[in-house]
N, C-alpha and C positions, 0 to 999 in steps of 0.2 A: 523348826528352824527359823520360821518367820518371826517368832517371838524373840529369839536370840538376836536377829538382825535389828529388830525394832529397839531392843534394849541397848545394844551397842551404839546405834546411831543416836539415840536419845542421850546416852552418857557422854558422847563426844561433844555434842552441842552444849549440853549442860555444863560440862567442864569449862569450856571457854567462856560461857556466860558467868559462871560462878567465879572464875579467877578475875574477870574484868570487874565485876561488882565488888568483890572483896578487896581488890586493889584500890578501887575508887573510894571505898570507905576507910581503908587503913593507910594507904600510901606505902605499904610494905609488901614487896614481892613474895617474901618467904611466908608471911602470914597468909597472903592471898592464895598462894600455892597450897598450903596446908588445908585451908578451908575448902578450896576447890577440889582437892583430892578426896576428902572424906565424905562430904555431902553427896556428890554425884555417884560415888561408889555404892553407897547405901541405896540411893534411888534406883540405880541400874538393877540391883537385885530385886527390889520391890516391883519395878515395872515388868521385869521378866516373868515373875510369878503371877502378876496380875494378867498379863497377856495370855499366859498358859491357862489360867483359870477362865478367862473370857472366851478363849477358843473352845475349851471343854464344855462350858455351859451352853454355848450356841449349838454345838453338835448334839448334846444330850437332849436339848429341848426340841430338836427336829427342825430348827431354822437353819437356813443356809447362811454361812458366814460370808459377808460381803466385804471385799477388799476396797478400802478407801484410799490406799496409798501405794 
């Protein structure tokens, strides 16, 4: 569940940063919205699976997972 919350939080922040940067570069809201929707969606999926893998490897190696956030 923590991995899902982390991925969702990351994707919301990333969306707003992406749309701002894309708009600054293009000056067009529709292009900025399109770019900002595709790129963070892919990142959210990757971050979710990365966090799941990270949690699994720390448990298998016998180390305690330390929460930093």
